[in-house]
C-alpha positions in Angstrom: 0.0 0.2 0.1 1.7 3.4 -1.1 1.6 5.9 1.9 -0.7 8.4 0.3 -3.4 5.8 0.3 -2.4 5.2 3.8 -2.7 8.4 4.9 -6.2 8.8 3.4 -6.9 6.0 5.5 -6.1 7.3 8.9 -9.9 7.9 10.3 -10.4 4.6 9.7 -8.0 3.5 12.1 -9.2 6.1 14.7 -7.1 9.6 13.7 -9.3 12.5 13.6 -10.6 14.0 10.6 -9.0 16.8 11.2 -5.5 15.1 11.9 -6.3 13.0 8.3 -6.8 16.4 6.4 -3.3 17.9 8.1 -1.4 14.6 7.2 -2.6 14.7 3.8 -1.5 18.1 3.3 2.0 17.4 4.9 2.4 14.4 2.4 1.3 16.7 -0.4 3.5 19.6 0.6 6.2 17.6 1.1 6.5 18.4 4.3 7.6 14.7 5.8 9.4 15.7 9.0 6.3 17.6 9.9 4.2 14.6 8.7 5.9 12.3 11.2 5.2 14.7 13.9 1.8 14.5 13.1 1.8 10.9 12.4 3.4 10.5 15.9 1.1 12.5 17.6 -1.9 10.3 16.3 0.1 7.9 17.5 0.2 9.1 21.1 -3.6 10.2 20.8 -4.5 6.5 20.5 -2.2 5.2 23.0 -3.7 7.5 25.6 -7.1 5.8 24.6 -6.1 2.1 24.9 -4.4 2.8 28.0 -8.0 4.4 28.6 -9.8 1.3 28.1 -7.2 -0.7 29.8 -7.6 1.2 33.3 -11.4 0.3 32.5 -11.1 -3.4 31.8 -9.0 -3.7 35.2 -11.7 -2.1 37.1 -14.2 -4.7 35.5 -11.9 -7.1 36.2 -11.4 -6.2 39.5 -15.6 -6.4 40.2 -15.4 -9.2 38.5 -13.2 -11.1 40.8 -14.7 -9.1 43.8 -18.0 -10.5 42.6 -16.6 -14.3 42.4 -15.2 -14.0 45.9 -18.3 -13.0 47.5 -20.5 -16.0 45.3 -17.6 -18.5 47.0 -18.2 -16.5 50.4 -21.9 -17.0 50.1 -21.8 -20.6 48.8 -19.2 -21.8 51.8 -22.0 -19.7 54.5 -24.8 -21.5 52.9 -23.1 -25.4 53.1 -22.2 -24.2 56.7 -25.7 -23.6 57.8 -26.7 -26.5 55.8 -24.3 -28.8 58.0 -25.3 -27.2 61.2 -29.2 -27.2 60.9 
């Protein structure tokens, strides 16, 4: 895939349209160093979003583990009650 085609596809990768437009203009004007900076900025934004999503997943995992522990504890309490009644 040609670089130009990849740049035209940035928005489907999660980059903002304004960044895609800026990247196209930089590429078309031959400003490759600025294009690279723009692409790295897009990458950084995507990484930040990914890390935020990972934090959310980690919190959900914590809730799941807590619920599982409580479920086990409740089952053990039911078994103990049934054993002594």
